[in-house]
C-alpha positions in Angstrom: 32.9 88.9 99.0 35.7 89.7 101.4 35.9 93.3 102.3 39.2 94.5 103.9 38.6 95.9 107.3 41.1 98.7 106.9 40.4 101.6 104.5 42.6 104.0 102.6 45.4 105.4 104.8 45.9 102.2 106.8 46.7 99.5 104.2 46.7 95.8 105.2 49.9 93.8 105.0 49.2 90.9 102.7 52.7 89.4 102.4 53.2 85.7 102.5 55.3 85.5 105.6 54.2 86.2 109.1 56.1 87.8 112.0 55.1 86.9 115.6 55.7 89.6 118.2 56.0 87.3 121.2 59.4 85.9 120.1 60.7 85.5 123.7 63.8 87.6 123.1 65.2 89.6 126.1 66.9 92.9 126.4 67.8 92.9 130.1 69.8 95.7 131.6 67.6 98.5 130.3 64.5 100.2 131.7 61.1 99.2 130.2 61.1 102.1 127.6 64.6 101.2 126.4 63.8 97.5 126.2 60.7 98.3 124.2 62.6 100.6 121.9 65.1 97.8 121.2 62.3 95.4 120.3 60.7 98.1 118.1 63.9 98.4 116.2 63.8 94.6 115.5 60.2 94.6 114.5 59.7 97.9 112.5 63.1 99.4 112.1 64.8 100.0 108.8 66.2 96.5 108.8 63.1 94.7 109.9 61.8 91.8 107.8 58.6 92.4 106.0 55.5 90.3 106.4 52.4 90.0 108.6 52.8 91.0 112.2 50.8 89.4 115.0 50.8 90.5 118.6 49.0 88.3 121.0 47.3 86.7 118.0 46.0 90.1 116.9 47.1 91.1 113.5 48.8 94.5 113.2 46.9 96.1 110.3 49.1 99.2 109.6 51.6 98.2 107.0 53.2 101.5 106.2 51.8 104.1 108.6 52.8 102.3 111.8 56.5 101.7 110.9 56.7 105.3 109.6 55.2 106.5 112.8 57.9 104.8 114.9 60.7 105.7 112.5 59.6 109.4 112.8 60.1 109.0 116.6 63.5 107.4 116.1 61.8 104.2 117.3 61.1 105.5 120.8 57.9 104.1 122.3 54.8 106.3 122.4 53.0 104.6 125.2 55.5 102.8 127.4 57.6 104.8 129.8 60.0 103.6 132.6 57.4 104.3 135.3 54.8 102.2 133.3 52.2 105.1 133.5 49.5 103.9 131.2 47.2 107.0 131.5 47.4 107.5 127.7 46.5 103.9 127.1 43.5 104.3 129.5 42.4 107.4 127.6 42.5 105.5 124.3 40.5 102.5 125.6 37.8 104.8 126.8 37.6 106.3 123.4 37.6 102.9 121.7 34.7 101.7 123.8 32.8 104.9 122.6 33.0 104.0 118.9 30.2 101.5 119.5 28.0 104.6 119.1 29.5 105.1 115.6 28.3 101.6 114.6 31.9 100.3 114.9 33.0 97.2 116.9 35.6 98.1 119.5 36.9 94.5 119.4 38.1 95.2 115.9 40.7 97.5 117.5 42.4 94.9 119.8 40.2 95.9 122.8 40.3 92.6 124.6 44.0 92.1 124.1 44.7 95.6 125.2 42.6 95.2 128.3 44.4 91.9 129.2 47.9 93.5 128.7 47.0 96.6 130.7 45.6 94.4 133.5 48.9 92.5 133.5 50.9 95.7 133.9 48.5 97.0 136.6 48.7 93.8 138.6 52.5 94.1 138.6 52.5 97.8 139.7 49.7 97.6 142.3 50.0 94.1 143.7 53.6 93.4 143.1 52.8 90.5 140.7 55.2 89.0 138.3 57.2 91.4 136.2 55.8 92.0 132.7 58.1 90.9 130.0 59.6 93.3 127.5 58.0 91.4 124.7 54.6 91.9 126.3 55.2 95.6 126.8 56.2 95.9 123.1 53.0 94.0 122.2 51.0 96.5 124.2 53.0 99.4 122.6 52.3 98.3 119.1 48.7 97.3 119.6 47.9 100.7 121.1 49.4 102.5 118.1 47.7 100.2 115.7 44.3 100.5 117.5 44.5 104.3 117.2 45.6 104.3 113.5 43.1 101.7 112.4 40.1 103.1 114.3 41.1 106.6 113.2 41.2 105.4 109.6 37.7 103.9 110.0 36.4 107.1 111.5 37.9 109.2 108.7 37.4 107.0 105.7 34.9 104.4 106.8 35.5 100.8 107.6 34.4 99.5 104.2 35.6 100.6 100.8 32.4 101.9 99.2 33.4 100.7 95.8 33.5 97.1 97.1 29.8 97.1 98.0 28.4 99.4 95.3 29.8 100.3 91.9 28.0 103.6 91.6 30.1 105.5 94.2 32.1 108.6 93.0 32.3 110.9 96.1 35.4 112.6 97.4 36.3 111.4 100.9 38.2 112.9 103.8 42.0 112.9 104.5 43.8 113.2 107.8 47.4 112.7 108.8 46.6 110.0 111.4 50.2 109.8 112.7 50.3 113.5 113.3 46.9 113.4 115.1 48.2 110.7 117.4 51.4 112.6 118.1 49.3 115.7 118.9 47.1 113.7 121.3 50.1 112.2 123.0 51.7 115.6 123.5 48.4 117.0 124.9 48.0 114.0 127.2 44.6 113.4 125.7 44.7 110.6 123.1 41.0 109.9 123.5 40.1 113.4 122.5 42.5 113.1 119.5 40.6 110.0 118.3 37.3 111.6 118.9 38.3 114.6 116.8 38.5 112.3 113.7 34.7 111.8 113.6 32.6 113.4 110.9 31.5 116.9 111.9 28.2 116.7 109.9 25.2 117.3 112.1 23.4 114.4 110.6 26.2 112.1 111.6 26.1 113.4 115.2 22.4 112.9 115.3 22.6 109.4 113.9 25.1 108.5 116.7 22.4 109.6 119.3 19.8 107.6 117.4 21.9 104.5 117.3 22.4 104.6 121.1 18.7 104.9 121.6 17.8 102.0 119.2 20.6 99.8 120.6 19.0 100.3 124.1 15.7 99.1 122.7 17.3 96.1 121.2 19.1 95.1 124.4 16.2 95.8 126.7 13.3 94.7 124.5 11.5 98.0 125.3 9.8 98.3 121.9 6.6 96.2 121.8 6.1 93.8 118.8 3.5 94.7 116.2 1.8 91.8 114.4 0.0 92.9 111.2 -3.7 92.2 111.1 -6.8 93.6 109.3 -6.7 97.1 107.9 -7.3 99.7 110.6 -8.8 103.2 110.1 -10.4 106.0 112.0 -13.4 104.9 114.1 -12.2 101.3 114.4 -12.1 99.7 117.9 -10.5 96.7 119.5 -7.4 95.1 120.9 -5.4 95.8 117.7 -5.8 99.5 118.4 -4.5 99.2 122.0 -1.5 97.2 120.8 -0.6 99.7 118.1 -1.2 102.6 120.6 1.4 101.1 122.8 3.8 100.8 119.8 3.3 104.4 118.8 3.8 105.6 122.4 7.1 103.6 122.6 8.3 105.1 119.2 7.6 108.6 120.4 5.0 109.3 117.7 2.1 109.4 120.2 2.9 111.8 123.0 1.9 110.7 126.5 -0.1 113.9 127.0 -2.3 113.0 124.0 -2.7 109.3 124.7 -6.2 108.4 125.9 -5.3 104.8 126.4 -8.6 103.9 124.6 -9.0 101.0 122.2 -10.7 103.5 119.8 -9.0 104.8 116.7 -9.5 108.4 117.8 -8.2 111.7 116.3 -5.0 111.8 118.5 -4.2 108.2 117.5 -4.7 109.0 113.8 -2.4 112.0 114.1 0.3 109.9 115.7 -0.1 107.3 112.9 0.3 110.0 110.3 3.5 111.2 112.1 4.9 107.6 111.9 3.9 107.4 108.2 5.6 110.7 107.4 8.8 109.6 109.2 8.9 106.4 107.0 8.2 108.0 103.6 4.7 106.6 103.5 1.5 108.3 102.3 0.3 110.0 105.6 -3.3 108.9 105.2 -3.9 107.8 108.8 -4.8 104.2 107.7 -2.9 101.0 108.6 -2.8 99.4 105.2 -0.3 97.0 103.7 2.6 99.4 103.4 2.2 100.9 106.9 1.7 97.5 108.5 4.9 96.3 106.9 6.8 99.4 108.2 5.4 98.9 111.7 6.5 95.3 111.7 10.2 96.1 111.1 12.2 95.1 114.1 14.5 97.4 116.1 17.4 95.1 115.1 16.8 95.9 111.5 16.5 99.7 112.2 19.7 99.5 114.2 21.5 97.9 111.2 20.1 100.7 109.0 21.4 103.4 111.2 24.8 101.7 111.3 24.9 101.5 107.5 24.1 105.2 107.2 26.7 106.2 109.7 29.2 104.4 107.5 28.0 106.3 104.5 28.6 109.6 106.2 32.1 108.5 106.9 32.7 108.1 103.2 31.8 111.8 102.5 34.1 114.8 102.6 33.5 117.3 105.4 33.6 120.1 102.9 30.3 119.8 101.0 30.5 123.6 100.3 29.1 126.7 102.0 26.0 126.3 99.8 25.1 123.1 97.9 22.3 121.0 96.5 21.8 117.6 98.2 19.9 114.9 96.4 18.8 112.0 98.6 18.1 109.2 96.2 16.4 106.9 98.7 14.1 109.8 99.9 13.3 111.0 96.4 14.1 114.5 97.4 16.2 117.5 96.5 17.4 120.0 99.1 19.2 123.4 98.9 21.5 124.0 101.8 23.3 127.1 103.0 25.6 126.4 106.0 23.4 124.1 108.0 20.2 125.7 107.0 17.8 124.3 104.5 16.7 127.0 102.1 14.3 124.9 100.1 13.4 121.2 99.4 11.2 119.5 96.9 10.2 116.0 95.8 12.2 114.3 93.1 12.0 111.3 90.8 15.2 109.1 90.6 16.4 106.1 88.7 14.7 102.8 88.6 16.4 99.9 90.4 17.8 98.6 87.1 18.9 102.1 86.0 20.2 103.4 89.3 21.0 107.0 89.9 24.7 106.9 90.9 26.3 108.5 94.0 28.6 111.3 92.9 29.5 115.0 93.4 29.8 117.6 90.7 29.5 121.4 90.3 26.5 123.0 88.6 27.7 125.6 86.1 24.7 126.4 84.0 21.1 125.7 83.1 19.3 125.4 79.8 15.9 126.9 79.2 13.6 125.0 76.8 16.3 122.3 76.2 16.7 119.8 73.4 16.9 116.2 74.6 19.6 114.2 73.0 18.5 110.6 73.8 21.4 108.7 75.3 22.4 105.7 73.2 21.4 103.1 75.8 17.9 104.6 76.1 17.7 104.8 72.3 18.4 101.1 72.0 16.4 99.9 75.0 13.4 102.3 75.1 13.0 104.3 71.9 13.7 101.6 69.2 11.1 99.1 70.6 8.5 101.9 70.7 9.2 102.8 67.1 9.0 99.2 66.0 5.6 98.9 67.8 4.3 102.2 66.5 5.8 103.7 63.4 4.2 107.1 64.3 5.9 107.3 67.7 8.7 109.6 66.6 6.4 112.1 65.0 4.0 112.0 68.0 6.9 112.7 70.4 8.5 115.4 68.1 11.7 113.4 67.9 14.2 114.0 65.0 16.6 111.4 63.7 20.2 112.1 62.7 22.6 109.8 60.8 25.0 109.5 63.7 26.4 111.4 66.7 29.1 113.2 64.7 29.2 117.0 64.5 27.0 118.3 61.7 25.5 114.9 61.0 22.5 115.3 58.6 18.9 114.8 59.6 17.2 111.7 58.2 13.6 111.1 57.3 12.5 108.4 59.8 10.1 106.9 57.3 13.0 106.0 55.0 14.4 103.6 57.6 13.2 100.0 58.1 13.0 100.1 61.9 11.6 96.5 62.1 14.7 95.0 60.6 17.1 97.1 62.8 19.3 95.4 65.3 19.5 97.3 68.6 23.2 96.5 68.9 23.9 98.3 65.6 21.8 101.3 66.2 23.9 104.3 65.4 21.3 107.0 64.8 21.0 110.0 67.1 17.5 110.8 68.4 16.8 114.4 69.4 13.6 115.6 70.9 12.6 119.2 70.3 11.7 121.6 73.1 8.0 121.7 73.8 5.2 120.1 75.9 6.3 116.6 75.0 10.0 117.1 75.8 11.2 114.6 78.5 13.3 117.3 80.1 10.4 119.7 80.5 11.3 123.4 80.3 14.5 123.6 82.4 17.7 121.4 82.6 20.2 122.0 85.3 23.7 121.0 84.2 26.6 119.8 86.4 29.0 118.1 84.0 29.7 114.5 85.0 30.8 111.2 83.4 27.3 109.7 83.8 25.4 112.4 81.9 23.1 112.8 84.8 21.4 116.1 85.6 18.4 117.7 87.3 15.5 118.6 85.1 11.8 119.5 84.8 9.3 116.9 83.5 5.9 116.9 81.8 4.9 113.9 84.0 3.9 116.0 87.0 1.6 113.3 88.4 4.6 111.2 89.5 5.4 113.6 92.3 2.2 112.6 94.1 3.4 109.0 94.5 5.3 108.2 97.8 7.8 106.0 95.9 9.3 107.7 92.9 11.9 105.6 91.2 10.8 106.0 87.6 13.6 107.7 85.7 16.5 106.3 83.7 19.1 107.8 86.1 18.5 111.5 85.9 16.7 113.4 88.7 13.4 115.1 87.9 12.4 117.9 90.2 8.9 119.1 91.1 9.7 122.9 91.3 12.3 123.7 88.6 11.3 127.3 88.3 11.8 127.9 92.1 15.2 126.2 91.9 16.2 128.2 88.9 15.0 131.4 90.5 17.2 130.7 93.6 20.3 129.8 91.5 20.0 133.0 89.5 19.4 135.2 92.5 22.0 138.0 92.6 22.4 138.0 88.8 21.3 141.4 87.6 20.4 140.1 84.2 17.8 137.7 85.6 14.8 137.8 87.9 11.7 135.6 88.0 9.7 137.5 85.4 12.5 137.5 82.9 13.0 133.8 83.5 9.3 133.1 83.0 9.4 135.2 79.8 12.3 133.1 78.5 10.4 129.9 79.2 7.3 131.2 77.4 9.3 132.2 74.4 10.0 128.6 73.5 13.5 129.4 72.4 16.5 127.4 73.7 18.9 129.3 75.8 21.9 128.5 78.0 22.3 130.6 81.2 25.6 130.3 83.1 25.5 130.7 86.8 27.3 133.7 88.3 27.8 131.5 91.4 28.2 127.8 90.5 27.1 125.4 93.2 28.1 122.0 94.4 25.7 119.1 93.8 25.9 116.0 95.9 23.8 113.0 94.8 23.8 110.6 97.8 21.8 107.6 99.2 20.5 107.8 102.8 17.9 105.5 104.3 18.1 106.9 107.8 18.6 110.3 109.3 17.3 112.6 112.0 15.6 115.9 111.2 16.0 119.2 112.9 13.1 118.4 115.3 14.9 115.3 116.5 12.6 112.9 114.6 14.3 109.8 113.2 13.4 109.0 109.6 13.7 105.8 107.7 13.3 105.0 104.0 13.0 101.8 102.0 16.3 100.5 100.7 15.2 100.8 97.1 18.5 99.7 95.6 19.2 96.9 98.2 22.4 98.5 99.5 21.9 98.4 103.2 22.2 94.6 103.7 25.4 94.3 101.7 27.0 97.2 103.6 25.9 95.9 107.0 27.4 92.5 106.1 30.7 94.1 105.2 30.7 96.1 108.5 30.3 92.8 110.4 33.5 91.4 108.9 36.6 91.2 111.1 40.4 90.9 110.4 41.6 87.5 109.4 42.6 85.2 112.2 46.4 84.3 112.2 47.4 81.0 111.0 48.6 78.3 113.3 
């Protein structure tokens, strides 16, 4: 799979012809700025030929933004002046080197070519070396502009199109007028700050940049000791394996130096540190080094670095405006969080979709909730889940209090299920509608939280309360089951004079179905994060249950096509 490096806003030129910048033409008799302007007119002016553009073997990736940027300046250069002052260029290069902390590769933004060209100009100015050709100055001019626009696009939109690596992505992204931001930076004589301003402002993104820098240092220095899984370890054990793991937990920050006894005994402080590690990795904090914990301990810093890079990219895909208050579902963490500003009001465990029935990434607006809801079984679940159970057990429908209707049409009559030969029914031709009545068997429990969306996914209660005790909770068919639906409903209805918790509990106990519209609808963002830093500065990781991290990291590693010879 070939993923284009440039994202929305900086489109790649994919025309069959190619235009090489170092054509060797001369515009003698002018100052450097005028000569560059003459070359820009040839390259990107109204009469310029279309096609790919390569400067110093680097492809110019801006197909429409870059020419429009220069035409808006009446083709005057943005970076090259007659005095060859390259302070703006130096500012940009410093900012480009800094995007390594964003998980981006500075070399994707012409860094080596820019450094070589700037060195050439500097040698001429400082040491009286050979004069720099107008073509080289024009190359430098265009590469600087393209570097800003391309890197800016990646900071705003992400380097990878999310739909190219996962089909379940339906989140609104950000928009910035990159040409206007560049002009503003040039006017303020601080292009580097202009580029930096395009980063995501989410606190999680800022924290992940810090985490990436720390992990990258571990990778480069080898500071993190290796852990080799061995026999199961528990409180009271003693031996060299304890000392090795103690060193690992000290390096990871889970075991504070002040609490480290240095002993080869599995003591209480060591057990607490292990539980801290398990909590950060979404494991059962039982203080025992079993199979799952040993596997997490054996993950290399290189892998964790890739995980952080992948999650930084995911945050670049997301709009900055999540809402003043919103509900955030983290699929990979099996959790639901209610956020106001940057404060977490409540959180609770959740159950999400199985790997073969993935919960999609999307945003929607919650408008109402249903008390004691009916469950209209989606057609796919009816074919794949309900029909096989009926064929295996003819009494299944009655046991589950499920009614059968002739079809999904309005007013479709109810049918006696015993009148149907279920064993002879082909799943592909199943047109019946199954509806489960409210009650203790209802798959939606007592409350359904509705935020209309194309996937028919919602939050809801569940009678299967025991699932919330499991550390890995991917058991649903796509919807999100929440552990504390009453608490969530109470929060959503706060401020509504018609409802308080006692009235809500009374409505639930009545058994009657009722729709309650929210006085204050709320945004819901269903997202997938496998790495983040919490408010205490602890870095958390989760299993990549849907196998998305590897594909995303591979796409991030891709570079622009090399020019043909």
